VMD Tcl script that draws the C-alpha trace (Angstrom):
set ca {
  {84.66 75.69 79.76}
  {87.46 73.70 79.90}
  {89.46 72.84 76.84}
  {89.94 69.02 78.13}
  {85.99 68.78 77.83}
  {85.44 70.83 74.18}
  {88.75 68.43 72.99}
  {86.56 65.04 74.29}
  {83.41 65.74 72.64}
  {84.95 67.17 69.14}
  {87.56 64.46 68.70}
  {88.06 61.00 67.93}
  {86.43 57.79 69.83}
  {84.61 60.28 72.46}
  {83.25 62.32 69.74}
  {81.07 59.22 68.52}
  {79.91 58.66 72.17}
  {79.27 62.11 72.71}
  {76.86 62.05 69.91}
  {75.15 59.03 71.04}
  {74.71 59.59 74.26}
  {72.97 62.98 73.39}
  {75.82 65.30 75.23}
  {76.04 69.07 74.32}
  {78.60 69.03 71.96}
  {80.37 73.06 71.80}
  {82.06 73.85 68.94}
  {85.97 74.46 69.29}
  {85.60 78.52 68.61}
  {87.81 79.96 65.43}
  {90.03 82.81 67.55}
  {92.94 84.90 66.69}
  {96.00 82.71 64.95}
  {98.68 84.73 63.89}
  {99.04 84.22 60.62}
  {96.24 82.03 59.67}
  {93.83 83.39 56.49}
  {91.40 86.24 57.76}
  {88.42 83.92 56.93}
  {88.39 80.15 56.46}
  {87.37 79.78 52.76}
  {85.96 82.12 50.17}
  {83.16 84.82 51.11}
  {79.85 85.83 49.26}
  {78.55 89.29 49.38}
  {75.13 89.87 49.09}
  {73.21 92.90 48.39}
  {73.80 95.82 45.83}
  {74.42 99.70 46.08}
  {77.48 101.93 46.84}
  {78.00 99.67 50.29}
  {78.15 96.45 48.12}
  {80.70 97.98 45.91}
  {82.86 99.36 48.58}
  {82.63 96.09 51.03}
  {84.17 94.06 47.48}
  {86.59 96.37 46.90}
  {87.60 96.39 50.67}
  {87.87 92.49 51.59}
  {89.60 91.99 47.39}
  {92.35 94.36 49.21}
  {92.78 91.83 51.86}
  {93.15 88.99 49.28}
  {90.17 87.44 49.81}
  {87.98 85.61 48.02}
  {84.81 87.79 47.14}
  {82.04 85.96 45.29}
  {78.73 87.91 44.55}
  {76.07 85.72 43.55}
  {76.77 82.62 46.08}
  {79.67 79.74 46.05}
  {77.40 76.82 44.52}
  {78.26 73.86 46.38}
  {81.37 74.90 47.20}
  {82.06 75.46 51.17}
  {82.32 79.62 52.22}
  {83.74 80.80 55.15}
  {82.03 84.06 55.11}
  {78.36 85.76 54.44}
  {78.30 89.44 54.24}
  {75.23 91.09 53.43}
  {74.99 94.54 51.61}
  {71.43 96.09 53.45}
  {72.29 99.42 54.05}
  {69.54 100.14 50.88}
  {66.90 98.19 51.92}
  {63.46 100.66 51.94}
  {60.55 97.96 52.68}
  {60.26 94.45 54.68}
  {59.57 92.70 50.73}
  {63.03 93.57 49.64}
  {64.42 92.40 53.50}
  {62.61 89.09 52.48}
  {63.71 88.39 49.56}
  {68.02 89.55 51.10}
  {67.53 87.59 53.66}
  {65.90 84.62 51.84}
  {68.93 84.58 49.40}
  {71.22 84.47 52.76}
  {69.27 81.28 53.78}
  {70.43 79.46 50.59}
  {74.57 80.34 51.19}
  {74.47 79.33 54.88}
  {73.77 75.61 53.91}
  {77.78 76.21 53.23}
  {78.96 77.87 56.01}
  {82.23 76.65 56.90}
  {82.47 75.40 61.09}
  {83.81 78.82 62.72}
  {82.49 80.89 59.94}
  {80.55 84.42 59.55}
  {78.04 86.49 58.70}
  {77.94 90.28 58.92}
  {75.65 92.30 57.78}
  {75.80 95.82 57.12}
  {72.72 98.05 57.67}
  {71.43 102.14 58.47}
  {69.69 102.67 62.01}
  {66.29 102.03 62.39}
  {66.01 105.31 64.24}
  {66.96 107.67 61.94}
  {64.34 107.03 59.59}
  {61.06 108.43 59.59}
  {59.57 106.22 56.92}
  {57.22 103.69 58.45}
  {57.86 100.58 55.63}
  {61.80 101.40 55.93}
  {62.03 102.15 59.25}
  {60.41 98.75 59.76}
  {62.79 96.83 57.58}
  {65.66 98.43 59.58}
  {64.74 97.27 62.68}
  {63.83 94.02 60.95}
  {67.77 93.79 60.00}
  {68.39 93.42 63.55}
  {66.36 91.13 64.46}
  {66.78 88.35 61.70}
  {70.22 88.82 63.00}
  {70.21 88.31 66.48}
  {67.85 85.30 65.68}
  {70.64 84.08 62.91}
  {73.19 83.54 65.63}
  {71.33 81.68 67.86}
  {70.53 79.59 64.48}
  {74.12 78.63 63.24}
  {76.16 75.89 65.05}
  {80.02 74.94 64.49}
  {81.64 78.26 66.28}
  {80.19 80.43 63.74}
  {78.63 83.91 64.36}
  {76.49 86.83 63.04}
  {76.98 90.11 63.72}
  {76.02 93.98 62.21}
  {77.56 96.70 61.25}
  {75.25 99.51 61.27}
  {75.87 102.60 59.57}
  {75.05 106.53 60.77}
  {74.03 109.01 57.92}
  {76.60 110.03 55.95}
  {78.94 106.84 56.87}
  {79.59 104.99 53.78}
  {81.28 101.28 54.12}
  {84.16 102.51 53.61}
  {84.92 104.75 56.85}
  {87.82 104.08 58.41}
  {85.81 102.52 61.46}
  {83.64 100.49 59.09}
  {86.26 98.91 57.29}
  {87.99 97.87 61.25}
  {84.62 97.08 62.48}
  {84.10 94.69 59.53}
  {87.65 93.49 59.84}
  {87.37 92.25 63.29}
  {84.05 90.79 62.80}
  {84.89 88.64 60.21}
  {88.15 87.55 61.97}
  {88.66 85.10 64.65}
  {89.18 87.90 66.93}
  {85.16 88.09 67.47}
  {85.25 84.51 68.71}
  {82.74 84.79 70.93}
  {80.82 88.09 70.00}
  {77.39 87.01 68.60}
  {74.45 88.66 67.64}
  {75.69 92.02 67.99}
  {76.09 95.54 66.25}
  {79.10 97.85 66.01}
  {77.36 101.31 65.50}
  {79.60 103.52 63.24}
  {78.64 106.81 63.80}
  {80.75 109.20 61.81}
  {83.57 108.62 58.88}
  {86.51 109.52 61.70}
  {89.38 107.01 62.11}
  {92.50 105.92 60.97}
  {93.75 102.29 59.23}
  {96.73 101.26 60.78}
  {99.52 100.76 58.55}
  {99.56 97.27 59.63}
  {96.89 95.05 61.20}
  {99.22 92.99 62.68}
  {100.02 96.06 64.79}
  {97.63 98.23 65.07}
  {98.73 99.90 68.50}
  {101.90 100.00 67.54}
  {103.51 103.41 69.37}
  {100.61 103.56 71.68}
  {101.24 103.72 75.21}
  {98.15 102.05 77.19}
  {97.74 101.47 80.78}
  {95.10 98.82 82.05}
  {93.98 98.41 85.52}
  {93.23 95.60 87.13}
  {95.79 93.67 85.13}
  {97.89 91.54 87.84}
  {95.69 88.52 86.69}
  {92.90 87.06 84.80}
  {90.50 89.86 82.30}
  {93.06 92.37 83.42}
  {96.52 90.32 82.72}
  {94.67 89.32 78.61}
  {93.61 92.36 78.20}
  {97.46 93.90 78.68}
  {99.48 90.81 76.82}
  {96.80 91.45 74.16}
  {97.55 95.23 73.83}
  {100.94 94.31 73.73}
  {101.05 91.58 70.94}
  {98.82 94.21 68.62}
  {101.88 96.90 69.41}
  {101.53 98.94 72.25}
  {103.65 99.43 75.48}
  {101.87 98.95 78.32}
  {101.68 100.18 82.03}
  {99.82 97.45 84.00}
  {98.39 98.71 87.21}
  {96.93 97.17 90.12}
  {96.44 97.14 93.79}
  {99.71 97.03 96.06}
  {98.52 93.39 97.50}
  {98.77 92.15 93.79}
  {102.46 93.66 93.51}
  {104.30 90.21 93.11}
  {102.10 88.72 90.38}
  {101.73 92.25 88.86}
  {105.51 92.74 88.42}
  {105.19 89.56 86.44}
  {103.22 90.54 83.95}
  {105.02 93.77 83.20}
  {108.55 91.59 82.87}
  {106.67 89.43 80.77}
  {105.44 92.18 78.12}
  {108.39 94.64 78.72}
  {106.29 97.16 80.26}
  {106.16 98.90 83.39}
  {104.07 98.31 86.43}
  {102.12 100.54 89.11}
  {101.26 99.92 92.47}
  {98.17 101.94 92.97}
  {94.85 101.46 94.59}
  {92.51 103.50 92.08}
  {89.97 104.65 94.75}
  {92.77 107.46 95.37}
  {91.61 110.71 94.66}
  {94.72 111.27 92.74}
  {94.49 108.23 91.23}
  {94.22 109.54 87.75}
  {97.32 112.31 88.26}
  {99.32 109.01 89.34}
  {98.50 107.11 86.42}
  {98.93 110.10 84.22}
  {102.36 111.39 85.40}
  {103.81 107.49 85.47}
  {102.86 107.20 81.71}
  {104.16 110.13 80.17}
  {107.27 110.42 82.88}
  {108.31 106.60 81.77}
  {107.25 106.45 78.33}
  {105.83 109.99 76.98}
  {102.53 109.69 76.62}
  {99.14 108.46 77.38}
  {96.90 107.34 74.41}
  {94.71 104.23 75.78}
  {93.31 104.10 78.95}
  {91.74 100.89 79.89}
  {89.14 100.80 82.99}
  {89.32 96.90 83.88}
  {89.43 96.82 87.75}
  {86.60 95.30 89.60}
  {84.95 93.66 92.67}
  {81.76 91.72 93.45}
  {80.27 91.51 96.69}
  {77.10 89.59 96.32}
  {74.47 90.05 98.37}
  {70.53 90.14 98.27}
  {69.63 93.21 98.64}
  {67.73 92.90 101.76}
  {70.79 91.59 103.47}
  {72.98 93.94 101.80}
  {74.97 96.44 104.25}
  {76.69 99.66 103.34}
  {80.16 98.11 102.94}
  {79.67 96.03 100.14}
  {77.09 98.42 98.69}
  {79.69 101.36 99.05}
  {82.93 99.32 98.06}
  {81.78 97.92 94.91}
  {80.62 101.62 93.86}
  {83.64 102.79 94.53}
  {85.95 100.70 92.44}
  {83.49 99.76 89.50}
  {81.98 103.53 88.98}
  {83.18 106.16 90.94}
  {86.89 105.77 90.37}
  {86.43 105.87 86.74}
  {84.11 108.86 86.69}
  {87.19 110.91 89.30}
  {89.81 109.75 86.67}
  {88.32 110.43 83.41}
  {87.44 113.72 84.98}
  {91.33 114.19 85.56}
  {91.90 113.00 82.52}
  {89.77 114.71 80.40}
  {90.96 118.16 82.52}
  {94.97 116.91 81.37}
  {93.95 118.16 77.65}
  {94.98 115.17 76.22}
  {94.49 114.66 72.68}
  {93.22 111.36 70.98}
  {92.80 109.52 73.93}
  {90.88 106.00 74.00}
  {88.87 105.21 76.58}
  {87.68 101.55 76.96}
  {85.49 100.13 80.16}
  {84.36 96.78 81.19}
  {80.74 96.91 81.70}
  {78.87 93.49 82.45}
  {75.85 92.27 81.05}
  {74.65 92.26 84.77}
  {74.36 95.77 83.85}
  {72.28 95.00 81.19}
  {70.02 92.20 82.37}
  {70.21 92.26 85.91}
  {71.11 88.92 88.01}
  {70.33 88.14 91.19}
  {71.98 88.87 94.46}
  {73.95 91.16 92.33}
  {71.96 94.78 92.72}
  {75.42 96.73 93.40}
  {77.71 95.25 90.89}
  {74.70 95.78 88.23}
  {74.09 98.96 89.40}
  {77.83 99.90 89.20}
  {78.40 98.19 85.33}
  {75.03 99.52 84.25}
  {76.31 102.85 85.82}
  {79.57 102.60 83.64}
  {77.24 102.50 80.03}
  {75.68 105.22 81.05}
  {78.99 106.97 82.07}
  {80.08 106.08 78.36}
  {77.40 107.19 76.36}
  {77.53 110.43 78.50}
  {81.35 111.13 78.49}
  {81.76 110.20 74.52}
  {81.43 113.64 73.31}
  {83.27 114.91 75.64}
  {86.58 113.41 74.78}
  {85.58 113.71 71.52}
  {85.90 117.21 71.40}
  {89.54 116.20 72.23}
  {89.25 113.84 69.27}
  {89.42 110.67 71.24}
  {86.42 108.36 72.16}
  {85.06 106.10 74.71}
  {83.29 102.97 74.76}
  {82.48 100.25 77.12}
  {83.25 96.37 76.30}
  {80.07 94.47 78.20}
  {81.46 90.49 78.75}
  {79.12 87.69 80.17}
  {80.10 84.29 81.04}
  {84.30 83.90 80.72}
  {85.74 81.11 82.46}
  {88.17 82.69 84.89}
  {89.23 81.95 88.70}
  {86.06 83.82 90.12}
  {83.94 81.65 87.89}
  {85.46 78.42 88.57}
  {84.37 79.22 92.38}
  {80.86 78.62 91.11}
  {79.05 75.41 91.70}
  {79.72 72.58 88.58}
  {76.06 72.22 88.03}
  {75.30 76.65 87.96}
  {77.97 76.57 85.29}
  {76.56 73.80 83.69}
  {73.57 75.58 83.34}
  {74.85 78.83 82.69}
  {76.49 77.56 79.44}
  {73.10 75.90 78.41}
  {71.81 79.22 78.16}
  {73.97 79.88 75.67}
  {72.10 78.38 73.05}
  {74.43 78.71 69.96}
  {78.32 78.56 71.48}
  {77.52 76.76 74.17}
  {80.11 77.55 76.27}
  {81.91 80.48 78.12}
  {84.01 82.93 76.65}
  {87.70 83.20 77.73}
  {89.34 85.97 79.08}
  {91.11 86.93 75.22}
  {87.38 86.96 73.73}
  {87.29 90.43 76.29}
  {91.05 91.52 75.83}
  {89.96 91.15 72.01}
  {86.76 93.61 71.97}
  {89.15 96.04 73.80}
  {91.86 96.13 71.75}
  {89.51 96.53 68.70}
  {87.92 99.88 70.47}
  {91.18 100.55 71.75}
  {93.02 101.23 68.15}
  {92.70 104.40 65.82}
  {90.33 102.42 63.82}
  {87.16 102.26 65.88}
  {87.43 106.32 65.96}
  {84.45 106.58 64.67}
  {82.56 104.46 67.25}
  {82.07 106.29 69.75}
  {79.35 105.97 73.42}
  {78.89 102.07 72.44}
  {78.72 99.23 74.40}
  {79.69 95.83 72.63}
  {78.58 93.03 74.67}
  {80.95 89.87 74.31}
  {79.25 87.49 75.66}
  {78.42 84.48 73.11}
  {74.75 86.22 72.95}
  {73.55 85.32 76.23}
  {72.60 87.64 79.36}
  {74.61 85.26 81.55}
  {77.30 87.60 83.36}
  {79.05 88.17 86.59}
}
mol new
graphics top color blue
foreach p $ca { graphics top sphere $p radius 0.5 }
foreach p [lrange $ca 0 end-1] q [lrange $ca 1 end] { graphics top cylinder $p $q radius 0.2 }
display resetview
């Protein structure tokens, strides 16, 4: 949804008119603003046990105002729920109702973050039920919040504490404006691996990153965000996009590589360019993708094959080359889509390719981990780009209304923030996962 409409229904006399007419009034989301506070008010931390202790120490170390038993009538910026020790549905009920009292004081753009354990690791029926209940509670809460507030979770695998580097990095990401369009999602931390940055403002300092499909749209936004976070960036796109690609590279002080990523040797070309020009290759973002929509009954081989070649097969081939090169500590982020999770009419080829990306990431994770690296996916939902602008206006309006909490499409920068989070060393304990950036909707492209 355009900024003009957002401002129109959220300011001045037009705000009152929109209220009287019953027009949709999506909030202006709290996005990352350098120099702004991490959280817009005090943080209420609920729960007990070791995780609560570590969470309190972490947030106090960031200079946050942490309250352990609610903030009375004072407005608050976030609620953090230490739910890792919940054993029964009754214990979950107590925690949920206590949180409900603090929700009344949550500021616009506030955050709710739950920290829990996987239900799949429990063999006790009551404990498993309670842990799975946390999942349903937080996803539903995300749909209840207003004013651009969100609810998400961090799930700690057995043996992983709330003080693990990746748990700390995930907490900061979910509390911050960088997670504006991440809602009702869970970040799963599978190990205690990871390394926190010397500076949270430049977590990618000293890294060399490659972004494919970077001439415009989401790819260009990813490149800009990685550069903002300290990385040296190589932008890659097809020769036909060379002029736009050069502009992005010049803007970021990086280098441009004109390359068709479906070439069998694309991975080798990328690796040679990065190491020759910049000395290393630390991050690869597989963003390049195309759509060739058609009902399957009318689909021809050219449409199907071209989408699979660009969106999936090129990534598989490049990953094999990079792994065979023996790179250590490589972090890979692939762009999937909510279409690959829920499907989308007329997109059997696209959805197959993006679902394939999710499967590829899951299976590649142990291979990359063996070389001290990691691979994850980001699945955007309805993101406002030049491509979605070509969708009929009525269809776009319906899509936005299917987003019950945030009531708007995301922006390319929302995808870029998630990519930057997963590309950093702090996410070293997150591997093989897919993070949705969709405003808790499965409408995507």
